[in-house]
C-alpha atoms as one frame of an Amber mdcrd trajectory, in Angstrom:
protein
 152.709 -82.028-127.110 150.372 -84.914-126.539 151.373 -85.001-122.850 147.926
 -83.728-121.730 146.216 -86.194-124.261 144.247 -89.117-123.439 146.114 -90.181
-126.531 149.627 -89.730-124.770 150.326 -93.268-124.574 149.566 -94.085-127.863
 149.492 -91.205-130.233 149.140 -93.215-133.012 145.460 -92.900-132.318 145.305
 -89.452-132.016 143.828 -87.013-134.863 146.393 -84.412-135.568 145.567 -81.062
-136.234 148.251 -78.606-137.741 147.730 -75.037-138.826 150.763 -73.213-140.778
 149.697 -69.805-140.405 151.548 -66.337-140.648 151.736 -65.374-137.237 153.261
 -62.691-134.940 156.790 -62.935-135.783 155.520 -61.839-139.672 153.487 -59.233
-138.419 156.312 -57.543-136.256 158.581 -58.398-139.518 156.339 -56.749-141.931
 155.087 -53.640-139.806 157.081 -51.589-137.346 155.742 -51.713-133.825 153.176
 -48.940-133.045 152.512 -46.879-130.153 150.482 -48.686-127.210 152.166 -52.049
-128.280 155.464 -52.958-126.905 158.104 -55.668-126.221 156.286 -56.855-123.165
 152.920 -57.167-125.115 154.481 -59.283-127.595 156.109 -61.149-124.502 152.993
 -61.854-123.034 151.309 -62.905-126.581 154.173 -65.427-126.766 153.809 -66.759
-123.216 150.097 -66.885-123.274 150.735 -69.401-126.654 153.351 -71.537-125.435
 151.613 -72.015-121.948 148.452 -73.526-124.081 150.958 -75.547-125.633 151.358
 -73.802-129.191 154.519 -74.662-131.292 155.607 -71.929-133.931 157.110 -73.278
-137.256 159.209 -71.147-139.092 159.613 -71.624-143.016 162.579 -69.552-143.955
 164.306 -69.653-147.452 168.083 -69.750-147.772 169.409 -66.196-148.776 170.828
 -67.530-152.162 167.335 -68.742-153.192 165.412 -65.691-152.953 166.122 -63.694
-155.746 164.737 -66.753-158.190 161.847 -67.631-155.729 160.604 -64.138-155.083
 161.064 -62.648-158.847 159.616 -66.465-160.097 156.017 -65.578-158.166 155.106
 -62.682-160.556 155.028 -65.822-163.492 152.006 -67.396-161.659 150.249 -65.083
-159.313 147.630 -62.865-160.248 148.039 -58.856-161.012 147.422 -57.804-157.450
 150.420 -59.695-156.439 152.520 -58.352-159.080 151.587 -54.608-157.774 152.063
 -55.481-154.152 155.791 -56.879-155.418 156.284 -53.916-157.526 155.359 -51.785
-154.443 158.591 -52.750-152.829 160.661 -51.282-155.650 160.608 -50.415-159.207
 163.671 -52.827-159.940 164.531 -56.220-158.954 167.221 -55.390-156.888 165.225
 -53.318-154.552 162.674 -55.951-154.440 165.226 -58.520-153.504 166.725 -56.137
-150.879 163.296 -55.757-149.340 162.678 -59.249-148.856 166.166 -59.977-147.665
 165.866 -57.267-144.858 162.278 -58.657-144.090 163.573 -62.162-143.833 166.453
 -60.938-141.593 163.949 -58.934-139.500 161.855 -62.394-139.231 164.951 -64.255
-138.181 165.968 -61.590-135.240 162.900 -61.882-133.697 162.951 -65.529-133.751
 166.070 -65.236-131.969 164.641 -62.517-129.434 161.233 -64.607-128.845 162.620
 -68.363-129.212 162.994 -68.371-124.972 159.216 -67.745-124.748 157.888 -69.966
-127.452 159.271 -73.177-129.108 160.512 -71.892-132.461 161.561 -74.826-135.118
 163.211 -73.166-138.179 163.075 -74.941-141.023 164.639 -74.010-144.326 162.712
 -74.385-147.357 165.488 -75.493-150.332 162.857 -77.156-152.418 159.478 -78.202
-153.362 159.822 -81.767-151.139 156.570 -80.272-149.019 156.597 -84.004-147.816
 159.809 -83.832-146.017 158.893 -80.768-144.527 155.662 -82.190-142.979 157.752
 -85.136-141.861 159.937 -82.979-140.037 157.611 -81.170-138.404 155.507 -84.510
-137.374 158.963 -85.851-136.170 159.724 -82.809-134.007 156.762 -82.884-132.132
 154.807 -86.134-132.571 157.405 -88.814-133.022 158.129 -90.132-129.476
């Protein structure tokens, strides 16, 4: 990633800016593809991003943790979130199914477009976010 940087011989001197953002794969997983936006457009977007040196990091939750993770959010997020959550179904089972299906779509899109852009998938099994940050740094910045 630093190969075109003036810091490529000494990456420890470079400032590193990392943005974790819900991006194209999240969009595709959340909404059906509309008229006028086709696979060739998606591929062109990923190619343009890859040509710019953009890397995509996908954070996924193991299936066995999804139920607890999703349902626990209603304990600490606001009422607007609860409205959103229960818009996915009126029973816990239907809410969990929605998110399992969503993540399955997300993983399918990762598999479909991984030949166009570097995608690093990390399974989030706990709250050790420093470890996950270190994994990203090791993958893209340590030589």
